[in-house]
C-alpha positions in Angstrom: 69.1 -38.0 -11.9 69.0 -34.3 -12.4 67.8 -32.0 -9.6 64.8 -31.1 -11.8 63.8 -34.8 -12.1 63.8 -35.3 -8.4 61.7 -32.3 -7.9 59.1 -33.6 -10.4 59.0 -37.0 -8.7 58.5 -35.3 -5.3 55.6 -33.2 -6.7 54.1 -36.3 -8.4 54.4 -38.3 -5.1 52.5 -35.6 -3.2 49.8 -35.4 -5.9 49.4 -39.2 -5.7 49.1 -39.1 -2.0 46.4 -36.3 -2.1 44.5 -38.2 -4.8 44.5 -41.4 -2.8 43.3 -39.5 0.3 40.4 -38.0 -1.7 39.4 -41.4 -3.1 39.5 -43.0 0.3 37.4 -40.1 1.8 34.8 -40.4 -1.0 34.6 -44.2 -0.6 34.0 -43.9 3.2 31.6 -40.9 2.9 29.8 -42.4 -0.2 28.6 -45.6 1.5 26.1 -44.0 3.9 25.0 -41.6 1.2 24.2 -44.4 -1.2 22.4 -46.3 1.5 20.3 -43.2 2.3 19.5 -42.7 -1.4 18.4 -46.4 -1.7 16.2 -45.9 1.4 14.7 -42.8 -0.2 14.0 -44.6 -3.5 12.3 -47.4 -1.6 10.1 -44.9 0.3 9.3 -43.2 -3.0 8.2 -46.5 -4.5 6.0 -47.3 -1.4 4.4 -43.8 -1.7 3.8 -44.4 -5.4 1.9 -47.6 -4.6 -0.5 -45.8 -2.2 -3.8 -44.3 -3.4 -3.3 -41.0 -5.3 -4.0 -38.0 -3.2 -6.9 -35.6 -4.0 -5.4 -32.2 -4.9 -7.3 -29.0 -4.2 -7.6 -26.1 -6.6 -4.2 -24.9 -5.5 -2.4 -28.1 -6.3 -1.9 -29.2 -2.7 -3.2 -32.0 -0.4 -2.9 -32.9 3.3 -1.0 -36.0 4.2 -2.0 -38.4 7.0 -0.3 -36.2 9.7 -2.1 -33.1 8.4 0.9 -31.5 6.8 0.3 -29.7 3.5 2.1 -31.1 0.5 2.0 -29.1 -2.8 3.0 -29.8 -6.3 5.8 -27.7 -7.9 3.3 -25.5 -9.7 1.0 -24.9 -6.7 -0.7 -21.6 -6.7 -2.4 -19.4 -4.1 -6.2 -19.0 -3.9 -7.4 -21.5 -1.4 -7.7 -19.7 1.9 -8.5 -22.1 4.8 -7.2 -25.1 2.8 -3.7 -26.4 2.0 -1.7 -23.8 0.1 1.9 -23.4 -0.9 4.2 -21.7 1.5 4.0 -17.9 1.5 0.4 -17.6 0.3 -0.9 -16.2 3.6 1.9 -13.6 3.8 1.3 -12.7 0.2 -2.4 -12.2 1.0 -1.6 -10.1 4.0 0.7 -7.8 2.0 -1.9 -7.4 -0.7 -4.5 -6.5 1.9 -2.1 -3.9 3.5 -1.6 -2.4 0.0 -5.3 -2.1 -0.6 -5.9 -0.5 2.9 -3.1 2.0 2.2 -4.6 2.9 -1.2 -8.1 3.4 0.3 -6.7 5.5 3.2 -4.8 7.6 0.7 -7.9 8.1 -1.4 -10.0 9.1 1.7 -7.3 11.6 2.8 -7.2 13.1 -0.7 -11.0 13.5 -0.8 -10.9 15.1 2.7 -8.2 17.5 1.6 -10.1 18.5 -1.4 -13.3 19.1 0.6 -11.4 21.3 3.1 -9.8 23.2 0.2 -13.3 23.9 -1.4 -14.6 25.1 2.0 -11.8 27.6 2.4 -12.2 28.9 -1.2 -16.0 29.7 -0.9 -16.5 33.4 0.2 -18.5 34.1 3.3 -22.0 34.9 2.3 -23.9 37.7 4.1 -26.8 36.8 6.2 -29.0 39.5 4.6 -28.8 38.0 1.2 -32.4 38.2 0.4 -33.0 41.7 1.9 -34.7 44.0 -0.6 -32.5 46.8 -1.9 -33.6 50.4 -1.1 -35.1 52.4 -4.0 -33.0 55.2 -5.3 -34.1 58.7 -4.3 -35.6 60.8 -7.0 -33.8 64.2 -6.8 -36.0 65.9 -9.3 -38.8 66.1 -6.8 -41.3 64.6 -9.2 -43.5 61.9 -7.8 -43.1 62.9 -4.1 
């Protein structure tokens, strides 16, 4: 054999060993996984045989333990009932935005009112005091 041929056989031998180790690892690890999957399928069949759950407007229902279970397309809009995860936080963020907008609007109105007060000239107290008549210098009518 040539030195190149022995090198190829050596590499092929290592690859064969690695491949066999991977197959053995998958065979050992796959057994519990398939048993788990079979148990999961059996549980799903048992759940399917139970009476259908009544969904609320959000597409969710409470199971026997009180945990909320929602469909994939569940939506928010049922405060106090079962809702998809994150709806309460979403509602709180929206409320904070609304409060910030109202606060900003009130500050702007207050600022405009103060600006208008400062622009108005001070009015004299004797606004309605009659003006004195001009003096007739010709002497007529005195």
